[in-house]
N, C-alpha and C positions, 0 to 999 in steps of 0.2 A: 503494499500500499504506500510505502514511502516513495517520494518523488522529489527531484530537484525543484519542481514547481509547486510544491506543497504550499497551499493557501487556504484560508478559511472561507467557507460560504456564508458564515455568520457575519452579520454587521458587527463592528467593534462595540457598539452600544449593547448588543445582546450578549456578546461574548464576555463582557466585563460587568456591566451593571446588574444583570440578573443574579449571577453567583454572588456578588457583593451584597445585594438585597437578601439573599437567602442566608447569608451568614448570621444575621441576628436571630431569626427564627431558630436556626440550628442550635445557637448558644441558649436560647430561652428554653428549648426542649430539654436539653441535658443539664442545664444549670438552674433553670427556673422552677421546673416541675419537681425536683427534689425538695425546694423550699416549701412547696405547698403540700405535696403528697409523700414526702420522704423517700424511702427506698423504692416503693412501688412507683412513684413519679419518675425517679431515675431509670427504672427498668423500662417504663413506658417510653420515655424519651429516647433512649438508646434503640428500643425496637423500632420506633418510628423511622429513625435514621437508617437503621439496617434494612428494613423492608422497602423503603424509598430507593435506597441504593440498588437493591436487588432488581426492582422493576426497571429503573431507569437505565441501569447497566445493561441489562438484557436487550432493551429497546435500542440503546445508542450503539453498542458494539456489534449488533446482529448476530449474537450467539445462536447457532441453529438448535432447534428443539425448544421453542419458545416456552410451552407449558412446563416441560420437564425441567429446564434451566431455573424457571421460577420456582418449582417445587423444591429442588435441591438447595437453591440459595435461601429460601425463606425457611427451610427445615434446619439448615446449618446456623442460621441466625438464632433461632429459637433455642437449639441445642447449646450453642455457645453461651447463651445468656443463662440458661438453666444450670450448667456446670459451675457458673460463677455465683449463683444465687442461692441454690439449694444446700451445698455443703456448709457446715458451720465454720470450717476454715478453707475457704476457696483459694486456689492457687492458679497463677496464669498458665502454668504448665498443663493444666487440665484441657486447655484448648487444643493441644496437639492431637489428642484423641479425637476431638470434634473434627479437626481439619483433615486428619487421616481419613476417617469414615466418610466425610463429605467429598473429598476428591475420589474415593472410590466409588461413591454414589454418582458423582459426575461422569466418571469413565464409563460405568455401566449404562447411564442414561445416553450418552453420546454414542455408545457402541450399538445400541439397540434402535436407534432412530433410522428412518429410511426417508429419502435417500441419505447416504452417509457422506456428504460433501463438506468441506471446510472442517474436517475433524480436528486437525492439529490447532487451527486458530480458535475454534470453539472451546477445546479443552483448556488451552492457555487463558482464554477470557474467563473461563470458569474458575480456574485455579486462582486467578487475581481477585475475582469477586468473593470467593470463600475466604481468602486471606484477609480482605478488607472488612467483611462483615464480622469475622472473628476478631479482628483487632479493635473494632468498635466496642466490643464487648469488655474490653479492658477499662472502659469508663465506669463499669459497674463497681470496679475495685478502687477507683481513684478517689472517691468521696465517701467511703463507708465510715470513717471515723469523723468526730467533730472538727479536729485540725485538718483532716484530709478534705473535708467539705469545702473549707475556706481556700485551700491550695487548688482544688479542683476547679473552683470558680474562677480564680485568678488565671490559671492555666487555659481554661476554655475562652476566657475573655482575651488573652494574648493571642491564641490561634484566631479568634474571629477578628481582632484588629488587623493581624498580619495579612489575613485574607482579603479584607475590605481595602486596606491601603495598597496592597499589591495590584488589585484589580483597577482601582481608581487611577493610580499613577500610570499603569500601563494603557489605560484608556485615553490618557492625554499624551504621554510621551514613551511608547514601548521601545526605548533605545538604551544601549545597543542590544539588538536583538539576540536572545540566547538560543533560539533555534529558528532555522530558516522557515518562514511561512507561518510561524506561530506568533501572535502578537503578545509576546512577553518579553520584557527587556530587563537588563541588569540594574537599571535604577529602581524599577519597581521592586525587584527582589531585595535590594539593599535597604530600601525605605521600610519595606515591610518587616524586616528583621529589626530595624531600630523601633518601629511601631510596637512590635511584640515585647521587646526589651523594656520599652517605656512603660507599657501596661503593667508588666510584672513588677517593675520597680515601684510604680505608684501604688500597687496593690500588695505590697511586701508585708504590711501590717495584717491585712485580711488573711493572707496565705500563711501566716506564722513562719515566714522565712528567718532564717538566722541572721540576714543582714542584707545590705544593698547589693553586694557581690552575687551572692546565691540567687537573689531575685532577678538580677540582670542575666545571669547564666541560663536561668530557667526560661525566662521569655525569649532570649535570643536563640536558644536551642530549639524551642518549639516553633518560633517564628521561622527559622531556617528551614525546618522540616516541612512547615506549612508552604513556604515559598517554592520549595523544589517539587513538592507534590502537586501544587497548583500548576506548575509548568507541565508536569507529566499529564495532568488532567486536561489542560488546554490542548496538548498534543493529541490526546485521544479524541477530544471533541473535533479538532481540524480534521483529522484522518477519518472520523466517522462521517462528517459532512461530505468529504470527497468520495467516500464509498457508497453513497446512496442514501444516507439518512436526511430526510427532508428537514431542514431546520424549521421551516414554517408549520410543520406538523408537530414537532416535539422540542420547541425551544426551552421549555422549563425542565424537560427530562435531561437535556444537556447541561443545564445549569445546575441541577441536583447533583449530577456526577461531579461537576467542577467544585461544588461546595463540600459534598460529604467526603470525598476521597481524602482531602487535607486532614479532616477531623479523624479519619480512621488511621492515618499514618502517625498522627500525634498522640493518640490515646495510649498505646504502650510505651512511648517515649516519656509521656507525662508521669505515667506510673512509675517508670523507672527513676525518673529524677526526683520524684517525690520521696523515695527512699534514700536517695544519695545526699540531696541538698538539705 
């Protein structure tokens, strides 16, 4: 699918403004619902992001076997959440079992569909989807303690801020380009890292950070991961529109992928940093 003439069929406004607009609802789901409903709210928020990603990823990437892919993805999301919610002492390593069984189910589903074209592409797309929905489940462990809840809020706000700033800067000045044909620039990446670090620094008291430096490290690390995954998501969207996905029929599906993938990448990173800093 790659080409020297790679270019997006999406207007820059749609490519950037819609994902930026979705960042706030995403943060509200996984940080706001726990404030109102506790652990049940956190589970509901994470599940909404997971199922939204499953549906839009299958639509955007064109994975073959639509119904089967949706079923495997949704089942993996639910299973990943359950293994981190039901045990008294959940561990992130439990997700390995879910990922293994999910990938096996994806292989079986792809092997039994007819006709069996685009098998390798569909399997690779399924593997990335299962990894992303399992990674989102890490948010369930991020805020389970009183101190962890504050740090989860700061981490999610840093991710959201980095996502918004990166898209807004790239809407105005996507230079110098980080990938040919993809409207993402180095300036947007750098400023998004600055924004994430600033948010974490300002929220260091809420997050119970040991000091300014750990807060800056937390924010910059999460923002860096956000920026890199946002670039990957933009690349996926550009290639999808070149491969036949009609942007006029599914502009919000494209935007959901661009918004949720960075949160998925940051979830286990935030959990790891919470134990270190």
